[in-house]
C-alpha positions as CSV (number, residue, x, y, z in Angstrom):
1,M,-25.2,143.5,-67.6
2,A,-22.5,142.2,-69.5
3,E,-21.0,140.2,-66.3
4,E,-24.5,138.7,-65.8
5,H,-24.4,137.6,-69.5
6,K,-21.2,136.1,-69.4
7,H,-22.3,134.3,-66.0
8,E,-25.1,132.9,-67.9
9,E,-22.9,131.7,-70.9
10,S,-20.8,129.9,-68.4
11,I,-23.6,128.0,-66.7
12,M,-25.1,127.4,-69.9
13,E,-21.6,125.8,-71.2
14,K,-21.3,123.5,-68.3
15,I,-24.7,122.2,-68.4
16,A,-24.0,121.4,-72.1
17,E,-20.8,119.6,-71.1
18,K,-22.7,117.7,-68.5
19,I,-25.2,116.7,-71.2
20,R,-22.3,115.6,-73.6
21,G,-20.7,113.6,-71.1
22,H,-23.9,111.8,-70.3
23,D,-24.3,110.9,-73.8
24,D,-20.8,109.7,-74.2
25,S,-21.3,107.6,-71.0
26,S,-24.5,106.3,-72.2
27,S,-23.0,105.4,-75.5
28,S,-20.1,103.7,-74.2
29,S,-22.4,101.7,-71.8
30,S,-24.7,100.6,-74.4
31,S,-21.5,99.9,-76.7
32,D,-20.1,97.5,-73.7
33,S,-23.7,95.7,-73.4
34,D,-23.8,95.2,-77.1
35,D,-20.3,93.9,-76.9
36,E,-21.1,91.8,-73.9
37,K,-24.2,90.3,-75.7
38,K,-22.3,89.3,-78.9
39,A,-19.8,87.7,-76.7
40,A,-22.5,85.7,-74.9
41,S,-24.0,84.8,-78.3
42,D,-20.8,83.5,-79.5
43,L,-20.0,81.8,-76.1
44,S,-23.6,80.2,-76.8
45,M,-22.9,79.5,-80.4
46,K,-19.6,77.5,-79.2
47,T,-21.2,75.6,-76.7
48,K,-23.7,74.2,-79.0
49,I,-21.1,72.4,-81.2
50,Y,-22.4,69.0,-81.9
51,R,-20.5,66.1,-79.9
52,L,-20.8,62.5,-80.7
53,F,-23.7,60.8,-79.0
54,G,-24.8,63.9,-77.2
55,R,-21.4,64.0,-75.2
56,E,-21.5,67.2,-72.9
57,K,-18.2,66.2,-70.9
58,P,-14.8,65.8,-71.7
59,V,-13.7,62.1,-72.6
60,H,-11.8,62.0,-69.2
61,K,-14.8,62.6,-67.2
62,V,-17.1,60.2,-69.5
63,F,-14.8,57.6,-68.3
64,G,-15.1,58.4,-64.6
65,G,-12.1,60.6,-64.3
66,G,-9.2,59.5,-62.0
67,K,-6.9,56.3,-62.4
68,P,-9.3,54.2,-64.5
69,A,-9.6,57.2,-67.0
70,D,-5.8,57.9,-67.0
71,I,-5.0,54.0,-68.0
72,F,-7.6,54.2,-70.8
73,L,-6.5,57.4,-72.3
74,W,-2.7,56.6,-71.7
75,R,-2.1,59.4,-69.3
76,N,0.1,56.8,-67.5
77,K,2.0,55.2,-70.3
78,K,3.6,52.5,-68.3
79,V,0.2,51.3,-66.6
80,S,-1.6,51.5,-69.8
81,G,1.2,49.6,-71.8
82,G,1.5,47.1,-69.2
83,V,-2.4,46.1,-69.2
84,L,-2.5,46.2,-72.7
85,G,0.7,44.0,-73.0
86,A,-0.6,41.4,-69.9
87,A,-4.0,41.2,-72.1
88,T,-1.9,40.5,-75.6
89,V,0.2,37.9,-73.5
90,S,-2.8,36.2,-72.2
91,W,-4.6,36.2,-75.4
92,I,-1.4,34.7,-77.1
93,L,-1.2,31.9,-74.5
94,F,-4.8,30.9,-74.4
95,E,-5.4,31.4,-78.1
96,Y,-2.3,30.2,-80.2
97,L,-0.4,28.0,-77.6
98,E,-3.8,26.7,-76.5
99,Y,-2.8,26.8,-72.8
100,N,-5.7,26.1,-70.1
101,L,-6.6,28.7,-67.8
102,L,-6.3,26.4,-65.0
103,T,-3.3,24.8,-66.0
104,L,-1.5,28.3,-66.5
105,F,-3.0,29.4,-62.7
106,G,-1.5,25.9,-61.4
107,H,1.9,26.5,-63.1
108,I,2.4,29.9,-62.1
109,S,1.3,29.1,-58.5
110,I,3.6,26.2,-57.9
111,L,6.6,28.0,-59.5
112,A,5.9,31.0,-57.0
113,L,5.4,29.0,-54.1
114,A,8.5,26.8,-54.6
115,M,10.7,29.9,-55.2
116,L,9.5,31.4,-52.1
117,F,9.6,28.2,-49.9
118,L,13.3,27.7,-51.1
119,W,14.2,31.3,-50.4
120,S,12.7,31.4,-47.1
121,S,14.2,27.8,-46.4
122,A,17.7,29.0,-47.4
123,T,17.8,32.2,-45.3
124,T,17.8,30.2,-42.0
125,F,20.9,28.2,-42.9
126,I,22.6,31.5,-44.1
127,H,21.5,33.4,-41.3
128,K,19.8,36.1,-43.0
129,T,16.4,37.8,-43.0
130,P,13.9,36.2,-44.7
131,P,12.2,37.7,-47.6
132,H,9.1,40.2,-46.9
133,I,6.0,38.6,-48.2
134,P,3.3,41.5,-48.1
135,E,-0.3,40.6,-46.8
136,V,-2.8,41.2,-49.7
137,H,-6.4,42.1,-49.2
138,I,-8.8,43.3,-51.4
139,P,-10.2,46.8,-50.2
140,E,-14.1,46.7,-49.6
141,E,-14.7,50.0,-51.1
142,I,-13.3,49.1,-54.5
143,V,-15.5,46.2,-54.8
144,L,-18.5,47.6,-53.7
145,Q,-17.9,50.7,-56.4
146,L,-17.7,47.8,-59.1
147,A,-20.6,46.1,-57.7
148,S,-22.6,49.3,-57.6
149,G,-21.8,50.5,-61.1
150,L,-22.2,47.1,-62.8
151,R,-25.9,47.1,-60.8
152,I,-26.5,50.8,-62.4
153,E,-25.5,49.7,-66.1
154,I,-27.6,46.4,-65.7
155,N,-30.8,48.2,-64.5
156,R,-30.4,50.9,-67.3
157,G,-30.0,47.9,-69.8
158,F,-33.1,46.5,-68.3
159,T,-35.1,49.6,-68.6
160,T,-34.1,50.2,-71.8
161,L,-35.0,46.5,-72.9
162,R,-38.5,47.1,-71.4
163,S,-39.1,50.4,-73.0
164,I,-38.1,48.6,-76.5
165,A,-40.5,45.6,-75.6
166,L,-43.6,48.1,-75.0
167,G,-43.2,49.4,-78.2
168,R,-42.5,53.0,-77.4
169,D,-39.5,53.6,-79.4
170,P,-39.4,52.1,-82.8
171,K,-35.9,53.8,-83.8
172,K,-34.3,52.5,-80.6
173,F,-35.8,48.9,-81.5
174,L,-34.0,48.9,-84.7
175,M,-30.6,50.1,-83.5
176,V,-31.0,47.4,-80.7
177,I,-31.8,44.7,-83.2
178,A,-28.8,45.6,-85.7
179,G,-26.3,45.8,-82.6
180,L,-27.5,42.2,-81.7
181,W,-27.4,41.1,-85.2
182,V,-23.8,42.3,-85.4
183,L,-22.9,40.8,-82.3
184,S,-24.0,37.5,-83.3
185,K,-22.1,37.8,-86.7
186,V,-19.0,38.8,-84.8
187,G,-19.4,36.0,-82.0
188,G,-19.8,33.4,-84.9
189,S,-16.7,34.1,-86.6
190,C,-14.4,34.2,-83.3
191,N,-14.5,32.9,-79.7
192,F,-15.3,34.6,-76.5
193,L,-11.6,35.2,-75.7
194,T,-10.7,36.5,-79.0
195,L,-14.0,38.8,-78.5
196,V,-13.0,40.2,-75.2
197,Y,-9.4,40.7,-76.5
198,I,-10.7,42.8,-79.4
199,A,-12.8,44.9,-77.2
200,T,-9.8,45.4,-74.7
201,V,-7.2,46.5,-77.8
202,L,-10.7,49.0,-78.9
203,L,-10.8,50.0,-75.4
204,F,-7.4,51.2,-75.2
205,S,-7.2,52.6,-78.5
206,V,-10.3,54.3,-79.8
207,P,-11.0,56.6,-77.1
208,V,-7.5,57.9,-77.0
209,L,-7.7,58.6,-81.1
210,Y,-11.1,60.3,-80.6
211,E,-10.1,62.7,-77.8
212,K,-7.1,63.4,-80.1
213,Y,-8.9,64.3,-83.1
214,E,-12.5,64.7,-81.7
215,D,-13.3,68.0,-83.6
216,K,-13.0,66.0,-86.9
217,V,-14.9,63.0,-85.6
218,D,-17.6,65.2,-84.4
219,D,-18.0,66.9,-87.5
220,F,-18.1,63.6,-89.8
221,G,-20.6,62.3,-87.0
222,E,-22.8,65.0,-87.3
223,K,-23.0,64.5,-91.2
224,A,-23.6,60.8,-90.7
225,M,-26.2,61.3,-88.0
226,K,-27.8,63.6,-90.4
227,E,-28.0,61.2,-93.2
228,M,-29.0,58.5,-90.9
229,K,-32.3,60.6,-89.8
230,K,-33.0,61.2,-93.4
231,Q,-32.9,57.7,-94.2
232,Y,-34.9,56.6,-91.0
233,A,-37.3,59.2,-91.9
234,V,-38.0,57.9,-95.4
235,F,-37.9,54.2,-93.9
236,D,-40.9,55.2,-91.2
237,E,-42.9,57.0,-93.6
238,K,-43.1,54.2,-96.4
239,V,-42.6,51.0,-94.1
240,L,-43.4,51.7,-90.5
241,R,-46.5,53.8,-90.7
242,Q,-47.9,51.7,-93.3
243,V,-47.3,48.2,-91.0
244,M,-48.9,50.3,-88.0
245,S,-51.6,51.4,-90.3
246,K,-52.6,47.5,-91.0
247,I,-52.7,46.3,-87.4
248,P,-56.1,46.0,-86.2
249,V,-56.1,48.4,-83.3
250,G,-59.8,48.7,-83.1
251,A,-60.4,44.9,-82.6
252,F,-58.5,44.9,-79.4
253,N,-60.4,48.0,-78.3
254,K,-63.6,46.0,-78.8
255,K,-62.4,43.1,-77.1
256,K,-61.4,45.2,-73.9
257,D,-65.1,46.6,-74.0
């Protein structure tokens, strides 16, 4: 009897140990699932960080990636500096020295052709190999890509203008009117060449600075957008709704009937 009692106690102890082990594993699995949920919530909070203009991609991807983005973001400093330097020299020649584009093109072409002609002619007298002048061809793919990208942007602009003209988005209408007004003021104070040069300098400076300080800029932009939404809500309630309420919509409906 004593042996049977000991055997029963050992069986009960084994069952109790299995129950404890199952409880421990279930509690550990529940704690692991809680940790995973917490990590997922933290990740979702991080992904919901405000980005300027609703940007979801890195700045490099926004510019299309590849070599053009590397140039604008100064990943290749020699090429970026060369492009910006060429734009600066061109602006100085045409704006300050009042050089004409056709005159400059003619003088550079005359100088280059004269030097190459004299060099090629001199090699026949001194019995040396003539200079190697490579053949220049514009690749068809690059032209098609540029034309396709330009076509997409123009069509997008036409779509935006059409939606504004139909009166579907008063907020976008006001933003476009304000942008065109600023553009007209800037265009009245400087000529087209200076405007293009200013746009080039901004294109080579603003994106790289934004990429460097994007967290601070996005934080400031979020606060600015909240304030603008508040001001627009006040303007919409006090001005736009009153104006829209005074438009005789019923008269137009009667005419249609």
